[in-house]
C-alpha positions, 0 to 999 in steps of 0.5 A: 887377440890376433897373432900379430898383436901377440907377437908385438906384445912378446917383442915389447914385453921382453925388451930387457930393462936395466941401465947399460943394456946395449940391445938384443941379439937376433940369436936366441942365446949368447956364449959368454966370453968369460964363463963363470965356473962355479955358477948354478946350472940355471940362474935368473937375475931379476929386480922387483923394479923391473917390469919385464921381470914381473911379466915373467911371474904374472903372464910368462912363467918362464922360471916355473916352466924351466923348473918343471923340466929340470931333473928332480931336485933341481930348480932355477936359482934366482938372485935379485939385483940391487942396482935398480930402485931406491930400495934395491939393497933392501929388496935384495936382502928381502929376497935373501930372507925369503929364499933362506926361509923358504917363503920365496913363492909366497912373497915374490908376487906380493912384492912385485905388486907392492913395488910396481902397482901399489907403490906402497914400499917406502922402507924396510917396515913396508917390506916386513908388512908384506912378509907378515901377510905371508906368515913371517912376523917382523921379529922372525924377519929381523932374526933371519936378516941378521943370520949367517945364512942370509948374509952368505946368500947376499954375498953370493948373490952380489958376487955372481952378479959381478962375475956375470957382469949383469947389465939387464934384467931379467937375465937367465944364464945356463951352465955359467956359459950362456945368456938367453936373449929373451927378445930373440925367442920367437913365439905366437902366444905366451904359452909358446914363448914359455915353452920355447924358452924352457926348451932352449935352456934344457938344450943348452944344459944337455949340449954342455954336459960332459 
């Protein structure tokens, strides 16, 4: 694949998807007019219905790369947006269950595939079937979804989405002060894109320390 074609793919893939998005800035990040004081250091908002979000998992593992460069013990906090798709609320709950139970890495890609490729998710039972393939029984799923920890995760997920006024996915915020403009990051290959993205996140983290 030639460089020109790769550049085109990068530009197209990372145009953000979500109703209300007004267009990408030519700058690689945007300072927020109203910072979110209690936000995680690095947070990504995504949806299982969002094509570019799946690309972040399948071909451009941005979150994985950022996690490799963060201080030991720190990871990107990932929250699901409920506003996209007919099962948006159910999938936000599913993500909370996965995160609290520590199986997010086992169900993330299968849920994307079920939603976007197989189109096999029609109700909560279908979601449970994905979890069952990852070793979580329907009974365990139901027990977790009604737990205080999962309810708290969902509340936090929703509260931060509102605080950041998220209007596009995937959206990565740094230190509660900066939004990365995905389409403005220049790269000739997927690996370069992922590396440049992670470098920018860490530059913003370090610039904002102290």
